[in-house]
N, CA, C and O atoms as a GROMACS GRO file, in nm:
protein
  424
    1MET      N    1   2.278  -3.579   0.542
    1MET     CA    2   2.264  -3.462   0.457
    1MET      C    3   2.116  -3.432   0.437
    1MET      O    4   2.037  -3.524   0.411
    2THR      N    5   2.078  -3.307   0.449
    2THR     CA    6   1.939  -3.267   0.436
    2THR      C    7   1.898  -3.266   0.289
    2THR      O    8   1.973  -3.223   0.202
    3ASP      N    9   1.778  -3.315   0.265
    3ASP     CA   10   1.724  -3.318   0.130
    3ASP      C   11   1.632  -3.196   0.112
    3ASP      O   12   1.550  -3.166   0.199
    4TYR      N   13   1.646  -3.128   0.000
    4TYR     CA   14   1.565  -3.011  -0.030
    4TYR      C   15   1.491  -3.035  -0.162
    4TYR      O   16   1.537  -2.992  -0.268
    5PRO      N   17   1.378  -3.105  -0.156
    5PRO     CA   18   1.307  -3.141  -0.280
    5PRO      C   19   1.257  -3.021  -0.361
    5PRO      O   20   1.244  -3.031  -0.483
    6ALA      N   21   1.231  -2.910  -0.296
    6ALA     CA   22   1.181  -2.793  -0.369
    6ALA      C   23   1.289  -2.729  -0.457
    6ALA      O   24   1.258  -2.655  -0.550
    7ASP      N   25   1.416  -2.757  -0.427
    7ASP     CA   26   1.525  -2.698  -0.505
    7ASP      C   27   1.512  -2.729  -0.654
    7ASP      O   28   1.528  -2.639  -0.737
    8ALA      N   29   1.483  -2.853  -0.688
    8ALA     CA   30   1.479  -2.894  -0.829
    8ALA      C   31   1.374  -2.814  -0.906
    8ALA      O   32   1.399  -2.771  -1.019
    9GLN      N   33   1.260  -2.796  -0.847
    9GLN     CA   34   1.152  -2.720  -0.911
    9GLN      C   35   1.195  -2.576  -0.938
    9GLN      O   36   1.167  -2.521  -1.045
   10ILE      N   37   1.260  -2.516  -0.843
   10ILE     CA   38   1.300  -2.375  -0.854
   10ILE      C   39   1.418  -2.358  -0.947
   10ILE      O   40   1.421  -2.264  -1.027
   11VAL      N   41   1.516  -2.446  -0.936
   11VAL     CA   42   1.635  -2.434  -1.020
   11VAL      C   43   1.598  -2.438  -1.168
   11VAL      O   44   1.658  -2.367  -1.249
   12SER      N   45   1.499  -2.519  -1.202
   12SER     CA   46   1.458  -2.525  -1.342
   12SER      C   47   1.396  -2.393  -1.389
   12SER      O   48   1.403  -2.361  -1.507
   13GLN      N   49   1.335  -2.318  -1.299
   13GLN     CA   50   1.272  -2.190  -1.335
   13GLN      C   51   1.367  -2.071  -1.321
   13GLN      O   52   1.353  -1.972  -1.392
   14ILE      N   53   1.461  -2.082  -1.232
   14ILE     CA   54   1.547  -1.968  -1.203
   14ILE      C   55   1.643  -1.937  -1.318
   14ILE      O   56   1.698  -1.827  -1.326
   15ASP      N   57   1.662  -2.034  -1.408
   15ASP     CA   58   1.746  -2.007  -1.524
   15ASP      C   59   1.693  -1.889  -1.605
   15ASP      O   60   1.770  -1.814  -1.664
   16THR      N   61   1.562  -1.872  -1.607
   16THR     CA   62   1.502  -1.759  -1.677
   16THR      C   63   1.553  -1.628  -1.620
   16THR      O   64   1.586  -1.536  -1.694
   17VAL      N   65   1.559  -1.619  -1.488
   17VAL     CA   66   1.608  -1.497  -1.423
   17VAL      C   67   1.756  -1.478  -1.452
   17VAL      O   68   1.800  -1.368  -1.484
   18ARG      N   69   1.832  -1.585  -1.441
   18ARG     CA   70   1.976  -1.576  -1.465
   18ARG      C   71   2.005  -1.525  -1.606
   18ARG      O   72   2.096  -1.445  -1.626
   19ILE      N   73   1.929  -1.571  -1.702
   19ILE     CA   74   1.950  -1.531  -1.841
   19ILE      C   75   1.901  -1.389  -1.867
   19ILE      O   76   1.966  -1.312  -1.937
   20ALA      N   77   1.786  -1.354  -1.810
   20ALA     CA   78   1.724  -1.224  -1.837
   20ALA      C   79   1.786  -1.110  -1.757
   20ALA      O   80   1.779  -0.995  -1.800
   21LEU      N   81   1.844  -1.138  -1.643
   21LEU     CA   82   1.892  -1.033  -1.554
   21LEU      C   83   1.986  -0.932  -1.621
   21LEU      O   84   1.966  -0.812  -1.604
   22PRO      N   85   2.086  -0.976  -1.695
   22PRO     CA   86   2.173  -0.875  -1.758
   22PRO      C   87   2.096  -0.779  -1.850
   22PRO      O   88   2.123  -0.659  -1.852
   23GLN      N   89   2.001  -0.832  -1.926
   23GLN     CA   90   1.923  -0.745  -2.015
   23GLN      C   91   1.832  -0.652  -1.936
   23GLN      O   92   1.815  -0.536  -1.974
   24TRP      N   93   1.775  -0.701  -1.826
   24TRP     CA   94   1.691  -0.615  -1.742
   24TRP      C   95   1.773  -0.499  -1.686
   24TRP      O   96   1.725  -0.386  -1.681
   25VAL      N   97   1.893  -0.528  -1.644
   25VAL     CA   98   1.979  -0.423  -1.588
   25VAL      C   99   2.012  -0.320  -1.695
   25VAL      O  100   2.005  -0.200  -1.672
   26ILE      N  101   2.048  -0.369  -1.814
   26ILE     CA  102   2.079  -0.277  -1.925
   26ILE      C  103   1.957  -0.193  -1.959
   26ILE      O  104   1.969  -0.072  -1.978
   27SER      N  105   1.841  -0.254  -1.967
   27SER     CA  106   1.718  -0.181  -1.999
   27SER      C  107   1.685  -0.079  -1.892
   27SER      O  108   1.638   0.031  -1.923
   28THR      N  109   1.710  -0.114  -1.768
   28THR     CA  110   1.684  -0.020  -1.658
   28THR      C  111   1.778   0.100  -1.668
   28THR      O  112   1.734   0.214  -1.651
   29VAL      N  113   1.903   0.075  -1.695
   29VAL     CA  114   2.000   0.184  -1.709
   29VAL      C  115   1.961   0.274  -1.826
   29VAL      O  116   1.971   0.396  -1.817
   30GLU      N  117   1.918   0.213  -1.936
   30GLU     CA  118   1.873   0.292  -2.051
   30GLU      C  119   1.750   0.376  -2.016
   30GLU      O  120   1.738   0.490  -2.060
   31LEU      N  121   1.660   0.319  -1.939
   31LEU     CA  122   1.541   0.392  -1.896
   31LEU      C  123   1.578   0.512  -1.809
   31LEU      O  124   1.524   0.621  -1.824
   32VAL      N  125   1.671   0.490  -1.718
   32VAL     CA  126   1.717   0.600  -1.632
   32VAL      C  127   1.781   0.709  -1.716
   32VAL      O  128   1.755   0.828  -1.696
   33GLU      N  129   1.864   0.669  -1.810
   33GLU     CA  130   1.930   0.768  -1.898
   33GLU      C  131   1.826   0.843  -1.982
   33GLU      O  132   1.836   0.964  -1.999
   34LEU      N  133   1.729   0.772  -2.034
   34LEU     CA  134   1.623   0.834  -2.113
   34LEU      C  135   1.547   0.937  -2.029
   34LEU      O  136   1.519   1.047  -2.075
   35ALA      N  137   1.515   0.899  -1.906
   35ALA     CA  138   1.442   0.990  -1.818
   35ALA      C  139   1.523   1.116  -1.790
   35ALA      O  140   1.469   1.227  -1.791
   36GLU      N  141   1.651   1.098  -1.765
   36GLU     CA  142   1.737   1.215  -1.740
   36GLU      C  143   1.744   1.305  -1.862
   36GLU      O  144   1.734   1.427  -1.850
   37ASN      N  145   1.763   1.245  -1.979
   37ASN     CA  146   1.773   1.323  -2.102
   37ASN      C  147   1.642   1.392  -2.134
   37ASN      O  148   1.640   1.509  -2.174
   38ALA      N  149   1.532   1.322  -2.118
   38ALA     CA  150   1.401   1.380  -2.148
   38ALA      C  151   1.371   1.496  -2.053
   38ALA      O  152   1.314   1.597  -2.093
   39GLU      N  153   1.410   1.479  -1.928
   39GLU     CA  154   1.386   1.586  -1.830
   39GLU      C  155   1.468   1.710  -1.866
   39GLU      O  156   1.417   1.822  -1.859
   40ARG      N  157   1.593   1.690  -1.904
   40ARG     CA  158   1.678   1.804  -1.940
   40ARG      C  159   1.628   1.872  -2.068
   40ARG      O  160   1.629   1.995  -2.078
   41ALA      N  161   1.584   1.791  -2.164
   41ALA     CA  162   1.540   1.846  -2.292
   41ALA      C  163   1.392   1.886  -2.292
   41ALA      O  164   1.344   1.950  -2.385
   42ALA      N  165   1.322   1.849  -2.186
   42ALA     CA  166   1.179   1.878  -2.173
   42ALA      C  167   1.101   1.827  -2.294
   42ALA      O  168   1.021   1.898  -2.354
   43VAL      N  169   1.129   1.700  -2.329
   43VAL     CA  170   1.059   1.638  -2.442
   43VAL      C  171   0.991   1.509  -2.397
   43VAL      O  172   1.026   1.450  -2.295
   44GLN      N  173   0.894   1.469  -2.476
   44GLN     CA  174   0.824   1.344  -2.451
   44GLN      C  175   0.893   1.232  -2.529
   44GLN      O  176   0.944   1.254  -2.638
   45SER      N  177   0.893   1.112  -2.472
   45SER     CA  178   0.945   0.995  -2.543
   45SER      C  179   0.836   0.937  -2.630
   45SER      O  180   0.718   0.971  -2.616
   46ASN      N  181   0.875   0.850  -2.720
   46ASN     CA  182   0.776   0.790  -2.809
   46ASN      C  183   0.697   0.680  -2.736
   46ASN      O  184   0.745   0.626  -2.637
   47PRO      N  185   0.579   0.647  -2.784
   47PRO     CA  186   0.493   0.547  -2.718
   47PRO      C  187   0.558   0.408  -2.706
   47PRO      O  188   0.533   0.337  -2.609
   48GLN      N  189   0.639   0.370  -2.804
   48GLN     CA  190   0.705   0.240  -2.798
   48GLN      C  191   0.801   0.232  -2.680
   48GLN      O  192   0.815   0.128  -2.615
   49THR      N  193   0.867   0.343  -2.652
   49THR     CA  194   0.958   0.348  -2.537
   49THR      C  195   0.879   0.333  -2.408
   49THR      O  196   0.922   0.262  -2.317
   50TYR      N  197   0.766   0.399  -2.400
   50TYR     CA  198   0.681   0.388  -2.281
   50TYR      C  199   0.632   0.244  -2.264
   50TYR      O  200   0.632   0.191  -2.153
   51ASP      N  201   0.590   0.183  -2.373
   51ASP     CA  202   0.542   0.044  -2.365
   51ASP      C  203   0.653  -0.050  -2.320
   51ASP      O  204   0.631  -0.137  -2.235
   52ARG      N  205   0.772  -0.032  -2.376
   52ARG     CA  206   0.886  -0.115  -2.338
   52ARG      C  207   0.921  -0.096  -2.190
   52ARG      O  208   0.953  -0.192  -2.120
   53SER      N  209   0.914   0.027  -2.144
   53SER     CA  210   0.945   0.058  -2.004
   53SER      C  211   0.842  -0.005  -1.911
   53SER      O  212   0.878  -0.062  -1.808
   54ARG      N  213   0.716   0.006  -1.946
   54ARG     CA  214   0.611  -0.055  -1.864
   54ARG      C  215   0.627  -0.207  -1.859
   54ARG      O  216   0.613  -0.268  -1.753
   55LYS      N  217   0.658  -0.265  -1.973
   55LYS     CA  218   0.677  -0.411  -1.979
   55LYS      C  219   0.793  -0.453  -1.888
   55LYS      O  220   0.783  -0.552  -1.816
   56LEU      N  221   0.901  -0.378  -1.892
   56LEU     CA  222   1.016  -0.406  -1.807
   56LEU      C  223   0.976  -0.402  -1.660
   56LEU      O  224   1.009  -0.493  -1.584
   57ILE      N  225   0.905  -0.299  -1.620
   57ILE     CA  226   0.866  -0.283  -1.480
   57ILE      C  227   0.773  -0.396  -1.436
   57ILE      O  228   0.789  -0.450  -1.326
   58VAL      N  229   0.678  -0.432  -1.520
   58VAL     CA  230   0.585  -0.540  -1.485
   58VAL      C  231   0.658  -0.673  -1.476
   58VAL      O  232   0.637  -0.750  -1.382
   59GLU      N  233   0.744  -0.700  -1.572
   59GLU     CA  234   0.817  -0.828  -1.573
   59GLU      C  235   0.907  -0.842  -1.451
   59GLU      O  236   0.910  -0.947  -1.386
   60VAL      N  237   0.980  -0.737  -1.420
   60VAL     CA  238   1.068  -0.742  -1.302
   60VAL      C  239   0.986  -0.756  -1.175
   60VAL      O  240   1.024  -0.831  -1.085
   61ALA      N  241   0.875  -0.685  -1.165
   61ALA     CA  242   0.790  -0.695  -1.046
   61ALA      C  243   0.735  -0.836  -1.028
   61ALA      O  244   0.728  -0.887  -0.916
   62GLU      N  245   0.697  -0.900  -1.138
   62GLU     CA  246   0.647  -1.037  -1.129
   62GLU      C  247   0.756  -1.132  -1.077
   62GLU      O  248   0.730  -1.220  -0.995
   63TRP      N  249   0.878  -1.114  -1.127
   63TRP     CA  250   0.987  -1.200  -1.080
   63TRP      C  251   1.025  -1.168  -0.936
   63TRP      O  252   1.062  -1.258  -0.861
   64GLN      N  253   1.016  -1.042  -0.896
   64GLN     CA  254   1.041  -1.008  -0.756
   64GLN      C  255   0.945  -1.085  -0.666
   64GLN      O  256   0.985  -1.142  -0.564
   65GLN      N  257   0.818  -1.088  -0.705
   65GLN     CA  258   0.717  -1.159  -0.628
   65GLN      C  259   0.747  -1.308  -0.621
   65GLN      O  260   0.737  -1.370  -0.515
   66LYS      N  261   0.784  -1.364  -0.735
   66LYS     CA  262   0.814  -1.507  -0.739
   66LYS      C  263   0.935  -1.540  -0.651
   66LYS      O  264   0.934  -1.640  -0.579
   67LEU      N  265   1.038  -1.456  -0.658
   67LEU     CA  266   1.156  -1.479  -0.574
   67LEU      C  267   1.120  -1.469  -0.426
   67LEU      O  268   1.170  -1.546  -0.344
   68SER      N  269   1.034  -1.375  -0.391
   68SER     CA  270   0.990  -1.362  -0.251
   68SER      C  271   0.917  -1.488  -0.206
   68SER      O  272   0.939  -1.538  -0.096
   69GLU      N  273   0.831  -1.540  -0.292
   69GLU     CA  274   0.758  -1.663  -0.259
   69GLU      C  275   0.855  -1.779  -0.240
   69GLU      O  276   0.839  -1.859  -0.148
   70TRP      N  277   0.954  -1.789  -0.327
   70TRP     CA  278   1.052  -1.898  -0.316
   70TRP      C  279   1.132  -1.885  -0.187
   70TRP      O  280   1.166  -1.986  -0.125
   71GLN      N  281   1.164  -1.762  -0.146
   71GLN     CA  282   1.241  -1.743  -0.024
   71GLN      C  283   1.167  -1.792   0.099
   71GLN      O  284   1.229  -1.818   0.202
   72ALA      N  285   1.037  -1.804   0.091
   72ALA     CA  286   0.957  -1.852   0.204
   72ALA      C  287   0.956  -2.005   0.211
   72ALA      O  288   0.904  -2.062   0.307
   73MET      N  289   1.013  -2.070   0.111
   73MET     CA  290   1.013  -2.216   0.108
   73MET      C  291   1.136  -2.271   0.180
   73MET      O  292   1.230  -2.198   0.210
   74SER      N  293   1.133  -2.400   0.206
   74SER     CA  294   1.247  -2.468   0.268
   74SER      C  295   1.341  -2.512   0.156
   74SER      O  296   1.321  -2.615   0.092
   75LEU      N  297   1.445  -2.431   0.135
   75LEU     CA  298   1.539  -2.455   0.026
   75LEU      C  299   1.680  -2.472   0.081
   75LEU      O  300   1.707  -2.441   0.197
   76SER      N  301   1.769  -2.520  -0.002
   76SER     CA  302   1.908  -2.538   0.039
   76SER      C  303   1.971  -2.401   0.066
   76SER      O  304   1.931  -2.301   0.006
   77PRO      N  305   2.068  -2.397   0.155
   77PRO     CA  306   2.136  -2.270   0.185
   77PRO      C  307   2.197  -2.206   0.060
   77PRO      O  308   2.194  -2.083   0.045
   78ARG      N  309   2.251  -2.287  -0.029
   78ARG     CA  310   2.311  -2.236  -0.152
   78ARG      C  311   2.206  -2.164  -0.237
   78ARG      O  312   2.230  -2.053  -0.285
   79LEU      N  313   2.090  -2.227  -0.256
   79LEU     CA  314   1.985  -2.168  -0.337
   79LEU      C  315   1.927  -2.045  -0.269
   79LEU      O  316   1.895  -1.947  -0.336
   80MET      N  317   1.912  -2.048  -0.138
   80MET     CA  318   1.862  -1.931  -0.065
   80MET      C  319   1.957  -1.811  -0.084
   80MET      O  320   1.911  -1.698  -0.102
   81ALA      N  321   2.086  -1.836  -0.081
   81ALA     CA  322   2.183  -1.728  -0.102
   81ALA      C  323   2.169  -1.670  -0.243
   81ALA      O  324   2.171  -1.548  -0.261
   82GLU      N  325   2.154  -1.757  -0.340
   82GLU     CA  326   2.137  -1.709  -0.477
   82GLU      C  327   2.009  -1.628  -0.491
   82GLU      O  328   2.007  -1.524  -0.557
   83LEU      N  329   1.902  -1.676  -0.429
   83LEU     CA  330   1.775  -1.603  -0.435
   83LEU      C  331   1.787  -1.465  -0.372
   83LEU      O  332   1.734  -1.367  -0.425
   84ARG      N  333   1.857  -1.456  -0.259
   84ARG     CA  334   1.876  -1.326  -0.193
   84ARG      C  335   1.953  -1.230  -0.284
   84ARG      O  336   1.920  -1.111  -0.293
   85ILE      N  337   2.056  -1.281  -0.350
   85ILE     CA  338   2.137  -1.198  -0.439
   85ILE      C  339   2.054  -1.152  -0.559
   85ILE      O  340   2.056  -1.034  -0.595
   86LEU      N  341   1.984  -1.244  -0.620
   86LEU     CA  342   1.900  -1.209  -0.735
   86LEU      C  343   1.790  -1.110  -0.695
   86LEU      O  344   1.764  -1.014  -0.767
   87LYS      N  345   1.728  -1.134  -0.582
   87LYS     CA  346   1.620  -1.046  -0.534
   87LYS      C  347   1.674  -0.906  -0.506
   87LYS      O  348   1.611  -0.807  -0.541
   88ALA      N  349   1.791  -0.897  -0.444
   88ALA     CA  350   1.850  -0.766  -0.415
   88ALA      C  351   1.881  -0.692  -0.545
   88ALA      O  352   1.862  -0.570  -0.554
   89THR      N  353   1.929  -0.764  -0.645
   89THR     CA  354   1.957  -0.702  -0.773
   89THR      C  355   1.829  -0.652  -0.839
   89THR      O  356   1.824  -0.541  -0.891
   90LEU      N  357   1.725  -0.736  -0.836
   90LEU     CA  358   1.596  -0.694  -0.893
   90LEU      C  359   1.536  -0.577  -0.815
   90LEU      O  360   1.477  -0.487  -0.875
   91ASP      N  361   1.551  -0.579  -0.684
   91ASP     CA  362   1.499  -0.467  -0.602
   91ASP      C  363   1.567  -0.336  -0.641
   91ASP      O  364   1.501  -0.233  -0.656
   92ALA      N  365   1.699  -0.340  -0.658
   92ALA     CA  366   1.772  -0.219  -0.696
   92ALA      C  367   1.731  -0.174  -0.836
   92ALA      O  368   1.713  -0.055  -0.861
   93SER      N  369   1.717  -0.269  -0.926
   93SER     CA  370   1.674  -0.236  -1.062
   93SER      C  371   1.536  -0.174  -1.061
   93SER      O  372   1.510  -0.076  -1.133
   94MET      N  373   1.446  -0.229  -0.982
   94MET     CA  374   1.310  -0.179  -0.975
   94MET      C  375   1.306  -0.038  -0.916
   94MET      O  376   1.230   0.047  -0.962
   95ASP      N  377   1.387  -0.013  -0.815
   95ASP     CA  378   1.394   0.122  -0.757
   95ASP      C  379   1.435   0.224  -0.863
   95ASP      O  380   1.375   0.331  -0.874
   96GLU      N  381   1.536   0.189  -0.941
   96GLU     CA  382   1.584   0.278  -1.047
   96GLU      C  383   1.478   0.296  -1.156
   96GLU      O  384   1.453   0.408  -1.201
   97ALA      N  385   1.416   0.185  -1.197
   97ALA     CA  386   1.314   0.191  -1.302
   97ALA      C  387   1.193   0.273  -1.258
   97ALA      O  388   1.139   0.352  -1.335
   98ASN      N  389   1.151   0.255  -1.134
   98ASN     CA  390   1.036   0.332  -1.084
   98ASN      C  391   1.066   0.481  -1.076
   98ASN      O  392   0.981   0.564  -1.107
   99ALA      N  393   1.186   0.514  -1.034
   99ALA     CA  394   1.224   0.656  -1.027
   99ALA      C  395   1.227   0.717  -1.167
   99ALA      O  396   1.180   0.829  -1.187
  100ALA      N  397   1.282   0.643  -1.262
  100ALA     CA  398   1.286   0.693  -1.400
  100ALA      C  399   1.146   0.703  -1.458
  100ALA      O  400   1.113   0.799  -1.528
  101ALA      N  401   1.063   0.603  -1.429
  101ALA     CA  402   0.925   0.604  -1.479
  101ALA      C  403   0.847   0.724  -1.424
  101ALA      O  404   0.766   0.784  -1.494
  102ALA      N  405   0.873   0.757  -1.300
  102ALA     CA  406   0.806   0.873  -1.240
  102ALA      C  407   0.847   1.002  -1.313
  102ALA      O  408   0.764   1.090  -1.336
  103LYS      N  409   0.975   1.013  -1.348
  103LYS     CA  410   1.021   1.131  -1.421
  103LYS      C  411   0.955   1.140  -1.560
  103LYS      O  412   0.930   1.248  -1.612
  104LEU      N  413   0.929   1.021  -1.618
  104LEU     CA  414   0.868   1.017  -1.751
  104LEU      C  415   0.716   1.018  -1.744
  104LEU      O  416   0.648   1.014  -1.846
  105ASN      N  417   0.662   1.022  -1.621
  105ASN     CA  418   0.517   1.020  -1.600
  105ASN      C  419   0.452   0.897  -1.661
  105ASN      O  420   0.347   0.906  -1.725
  106LEU      N  421   0.514   0.782  -1.641
  106LEU     CA  422   0.457   0.657  -1.693
  106LEU      C  423   0.345   0.608  -1.604
  106LEU      O  424   0.285   0.504  -1.631
   0.00000   0.00000   0.00000
């Protein structure tokens, strides 16, 4: 059986993504909805909303980078599959968040 020593290091950190992912998705959906509503109503959002949106985009982008770095390592097939799934989810979330941010001129 092949030993994957890097798995232990990553598994201990990936729990952060597993826990945060549902909230990131919800926040992204809210951002998209806000952008659509603001565009229809031709109104500006409040500064706290902009700050929260920027923080979401930066945080997700940082984790996307970290997941990409981990995918370049020699990891177990099971962990690689999980990383691909998580990365694809973050990529989709980031696409939506960036599109919404562009509508809000963030």
